[in-house]
C-alpha positions in Angstrom: 128.2 -38.5 127.6 131.7 -39.8 126.3 133.2 -38.4 123.0 132.8 -40.9 120.0 132.5 -41.1 116.4 132.0 -44.2 114.2 133.1 -42.5 110.9 136.6 -43.2 110.0 139.6 -40.5 110.1 140.1 -38.4 107.5 136.7 -39.3 105.4 136.7 -38.1 102.1 133.4 -36.8 100.7 132.8 -39.0 97.8 133.1 -41.8 100.7 130.7 -40.3 102.9 128.0 -39.8 99.7 128.7 -43.5 99.5 127.4 -44.9 102.7 124.7 -42.0 102.7 123.7 -44.2 99.9 124.0 -47.5 101.8 121.8 -46.0 104.3 119.1 -45.0 101.6 119.0 -47.9 100.0 119.7 -50.1 103.4 116.2 -51.8 103.5 116.5 -52.9 100.1 119.5 -54.5 101.0 118.3 -56.3 104.2 115.0 -57.6 102.6 117.7 -58.8 99.7 119.9 -60.7 101.4 117.9 -62.3 103.8 115.7 -63.5 101.1 119.2 -65.1 99.7 119.7 -66.6 103.0 116.2 -67.9 103.8 115.7 -69.2 100.2 119.1 -71.3 100.2 120.9 -69.3 97.8 124.1 -68.3 100.1 123.9 -71.7 101.4 124.2 -72.9 97.1 127.5 -70.9 97.2 129.1 -72.0 100.3 128.7 -75.5 98.8 129.9 -74.6 95.2 133.1 -73.3 97.1 136.2 -71.0 95.4 134.7 -72.4 91.9 131.2 -70.8 92.4 128.4 -70.8 90.5 126.7 -69.0 87.5 123.3 -67.5 87.4 122.2 -71.0 84.8 123.8 -73.2 87.2 122.0 -71.8 90.0 118.6 -71.6 87.7 118.6 -75.4 86.9 117.8 -76.6 90.0 114.6 -75.3 89.7 114.4 -73.4 93.0 114.9 -69.9 91.8 114.2 -68.2 88.3 116.8 -66.3 86.8 114.9 -63.4 87.4 115.1 -63.8 91.1 118.4 -64.9 90.7 119.9 -62.0 88.8 117.9 -59.1 91.0 119.0 -60.8 94.3 122.3 -61.9 93.8 123.3 -58.2 92.4 122.3 -56.8 95.9 124.4 -59.3 97.5 127.1 -58.5 95.4 126.9 -54.5 95.9 126.7 -55.3 99.8 129.7 -57.4 99.8 127.4 -60.8 100.0 129.1 -62.0 97.1 131.6 -61.7 94.6 131.2 -61.7 90.6 134.1 -63.6 89.0 134.1 -65.0 85.5 130.6 -64.5 85.4 129.9 -66.9 88.3 129.0 -65.7 91.7 131.1 -66.8 94.9 130.1 -66.5 98.7 131.9 -63.3 100.3 133.0 -62.7 103.8 130.3 -60.9 104.5 127.7 -63.7 103.0 129.5 -66.4 105.1 128.7 -64.4 108.3 125.2 -64.3 107.4 125.6 -67.8 106.7 127.1 -68.9 109.9 127.2 -66.1 112.0 124.1 -67.1 115.2 124.1 -63.5 116.3 123.5 -61.9 112.9 121.1 -64.6 112.0 119.5 -63.6 115.5 119.4 -60.0 114.4 117.9 -60.5 111.4 115.1 -62.3 112.2 113.9 -59.9 115.5 114.7 -56.7 113.0 112.7 -58.7 110.4 109.7 -60.5 112.3 109.4 -58.3 115.5 110.8 -54.6 114.4 110.3 -54.0 110.4 106.5 -53.2 109.5 106.5 -51.5 112.9 109.2 -49.0 112.4 107.4 -47.6 109.0 105.6 -45.7 112.2 108.8 -44.5 114.1 108.4 -40.4 113.2 104.6 -40.7 114.8 105.9 -43.0 117.9 108.8 -40.4 118.4 106.3 -37.9 118.0 103.6 -39.3 120.7 106.6 -41.5 122.6 103.9 -44.4 122.4 104.5 -47.6 120.4 102.4 -47.2 117.5 104.0 -49.8 115.6 102.9 -52.4 117.7 99.8 -52.6 116.2 101.4 -54.3 113.5 101.6 -57.2 115.7 98.5 -57.3 118.1 96.3 -54.5 119.9 98.3 -54.1 123.0 99.2 -50.6 124.5 102.8 -52.2 125.1 104.5 -55.0 123.8 105.4 -56.5 127.1 101.5 -57.0 127.7 101.3 -59.4 124.9 104.3 -60.5 125.0 102.7 -64.5 125.6 100.1 -63.8 122.8 102.9 -62.8 119.9 102.1 -64.6 117.0 104.9 -66.2 115.3 107.3 -65.7 113.7 107.7 -62.6 115.9 107.3 -64.6 119.2 109.9 -66.9 118.4 112.1 -64.3 117.0 111.9 -62.1 120.1 112.6 -64.6 122.3 115.6 -65.9 120.8 116.9 -62.2 120.5 116.1 -61.7 124.2 117.9 -65.2 125.7 120.6 -65.1 123.1 122.3 -61.9 125.1 121.3 -63.3 128.2 122.0 -66.4 128.2 125.5 -66.1 127.6 125.6 -63.6 130.8 124.0 -65.8 133.5 126.5 -68.5 134.0 129.2 -65.8 134.1 127.1 -63.8 137.0 125.9 -66.4 139.2 129.3 -65.9 141.8 128.6 -62.5 142.0 124.7 -62.5 142.7 126.0 -65.0 145.6 129.0 -63.0 146.6 127.6 -61.6 149.8 125.5 -64.9 150.4 122.2 -63.3 150.3 118.9 -65.7 150.9 115.8 -63.6 149.6 116.5 -62.5 146.5 114.0 -60.5 144.3 114.0 -60.8 140.6 112.1 -57.7 138.9 111.2 -58.5 135.1 111.4 -62.2 135.6 109.6 -62.5 132.3 109.9 -66.6 131.9 112.2 -67.3 135.2 115.0 -68.1 133.3 118.1 -66.2 136.0 115.3 -67.3 138.8 115.9 -71.1 137.2 119.7 -70.3 137.3 120.1 -68.6 140.8 117.8 -71.3 142.2 120.2 -74.0 140.6 123.2 -72.9 142.4 122.0 -71.6 145.4 120.2 -74.4 147.6 119.5 -72.0 150.6 118.2 -68.9 148.6 114.6 -68.2 147.9 113.4 -66.0 144.7 110.8 -63.3 144.6 109.4 -62.7 141.0 108.1 -59.5 140.0 106.5 -59.1 136.6 103.4 -58.7 135.1 100.5 -61.7 135.7 100.9 -62.8 132.1 105.0 -63.3 132.4 104.5 -64.9 135.8 102.3 -67.2 134.6 104.7 -68.6 132.2 107.5 -68.3 134.8 105.6 -70.6 137.2 105.0 -73.3 134.6 108.6 -73.5 133.9 109.4 -73.4 137.3 106.8 -76.5 138.1 108.5 -78.3 135.5 112.0 -77.7 137.0 111.0 -78.9 140.5 111.8 -75.8 142.1 108.2 -73.8 142.5 108.4 -74.4 146.4 111.2 -72.1 146.9 110.0 -69.1 144.6 107.1 -66.4 145.4 105.2 -64.6 142.9 104.4 -61.0 143.1 102.1 -59.4 140.1 103.3 -55.9 140.2 102.8 -53.2 137.3 105.9 -51.3 137.7 104.6 -48.3 136.0 102.4 -48.0 139.0 104.6 -45.9 141.1 102.4 -46.3 143.9 103.0 -50.1 144.2 105.3 -50.8 146.6 108.0 -53.8 146.1 108.3 -56.6 148.5 110.9 -55.8 151.2 113.1 -57.2 153.0 115.2 -58.3 150.1 119.1 -59.2 150.8 119.5 -58.5 147.1 117.4 -57.4 144.5 118.7 -58.5 140.4 117.5 -56.8 137.4 118.6 -58.1 133.8 117.8 -56.5 131.1 114.7 -55.0 132.5 115.3 -51.3 133.1 115.9 -50.3 129.4 112.3 -50.8 129.1 111.0 -47.9 130.4 111.4 -44.2 130.6 113.9 -42.4 132.6 111.2 -41.1 134.9 110.0 -44.9 135.5 113.6 -46.3 136.0 113.3 -43.1 138.8 110.4 -44.6 140.5 111.7 -48.6 140.1 115.0 -47.6 141.8 113.6 -45.6 144.3 111.5 -48.2 145.6 114.1 -51.1 144.9 116.0 -49.0 147.1 113.1 -49.0 149.9 112.6 -52.6 149.5 116.6 -54.2 150.5 117.1 -55.0 154.1 119.7 -54.0 156.0 123.2 -54.1 153.8 121.3 -55.1 150.8 122.4 -54.9 147.6 120.9 -54.1 143.8 122.2 -55.8 140.9 121.7 -54.5 138.0 123.0 -56.0 134.5 122.5 -54.2 131.1 123.9 -53.6 127.2 125.2 -50.2 127.9 126.3 -49.2 124.1 129.0 -46.9 126.5 130.8 -49.7 128.0 131.8 -51.6 125.1 135.0 -52.6 123.9 134.3 -52.8 120.3 132.3 -50.6 118.0 130.2 -53.4 116.7 128.8 -53.6 119.9 127.8 -50.4 120.3 126.2 -50.5 117.0 123.7 -53.2 117.2 122.7 -51.8 120.6 122.4 -47.8 119.8 120.2 -49.3 116.5 118.1 -51.7 118.9 116.4 -48.6 120.7 114.2 -47.7 117.9 112.4 -51.0 118.3 111.6 -49.9 122.2 110.3 -46.8 120.6 108.4 -48.3 117.7 107.4 -51.7 119.2 107.6 -51.8 123.0 107.0 -48.9 125.0 107.4 -45.7 122.7 109.6 -43.9 125.4 112.5 -46.4 126.8 115.9 -47.0 125.0 119.5 -49.1 125.5 120.9 -46.4 127.4 124.6 -45.2 128.7 125.4 -46.8 132.1 125.8 -43.2 133.4 122.0 -42.7 133.4 121.8 -45.8 135.5 124.2 -44.4 138.0 123.0 -41.1 137.9 119.3 -42.4 138.6 120.7 -44.5 141.5 122.4 -42.0 143.1 118.8 -39.8 143.3 117.6 -42.7 144.8 120.0 -42.7 147.3 121.6 -45.9 146.2 125.6 -45.5 145.0 127.5 -47.4 142.7 129.8 -50.3 144.5 131.4 -51.8 141.2 131.5 -52.2 137.8 132.3 -55.2 136.1 132.3 -55.2 132.1 133.2 -58.3 129.4 130.1 -60.4 130.7 128.6 -62.8 127.6 128.3 -60.6 124.5 128.0 -57.3 125.3 126.9 -57.2 129.2 127.9 -55.0 132.4 127.2 -55.5 136.0 126.8 -52.5 138.4 126.2 -53.2 141.9 124.6 -50.6 143.8 124.0 -50.2 148.0 122.5 -47.6 150.4 124.2 -44.7 150.0 125.8 -44.9 153.6 126.2 -48.7 153.3 129.6 -50.6 152.9 130.8 -52.0 149.8 131.1 -56.0 148.8 
């Protein structure tokens, strides 16, 4: 584990106390900033430019009451989203990011629509290592069982969160995936089939073996049929939590993307053991994931670390965003060795390439 601190050097006690108050009132600020964004207050200030608008002017349109404007914009002021100049509110840099930055908006929607209510039960979820907050969305033992049945807007926000990060990475890694010329490729945790579709479109010779729960495979199959690529895809319904269920054997390459973070370390160990057993001679395992210890910027590490409580309260109860050293350690215990590691893929992904411990490298 690396040494790490997010505190500014030589932080004073007074400054630390101010930061602590931001934590204490964090949920309040979150909701008010979100309201100002969703209800158009931030956009109105952006349209007004450097001259800004007074509360009276903002209220004149009838969209918001003066009470709502004062309450919400004062919180926005305290968070640095707006400035108050001569009795007029002006959009500040933080507010501009909320209004225009896609990642910020996706993270806001994800935390509000998917996580917010369920995180109330984070303490119980941690104590029992079960996603007890999931009841806010539906009656499933894990979120993955109910993925295709999530209510709106949680469903759209979840997929927007998942796909926005992975979609920026897939185009960059396909040359890595096919660097060894694999013909039989297994996509573990195939979900809606986005990687499989990209891989089949990239290689005319490859056949993809999709492994996931039945409901996810049903969605993937529809997408494959719509793309005219169903013939080169093979579906394998497997509950990866069942350590006795083997994976299809003879694979030239096994792919896992943003998948192992859905499981506990004990479950990851069994998945990697089965993946190692499913490799053909000379086969390799490629794992693309978001590791907070391999990020160039603190902003990425911050977002990744604070995604982990979602896994606890909502998804599985016992998984998280891991450090890369965790995966490497578990892979080595499964008889694999790390060949290469590539960082800086998409927004925050890294690609780990493994082979059998005695095999040659790429």
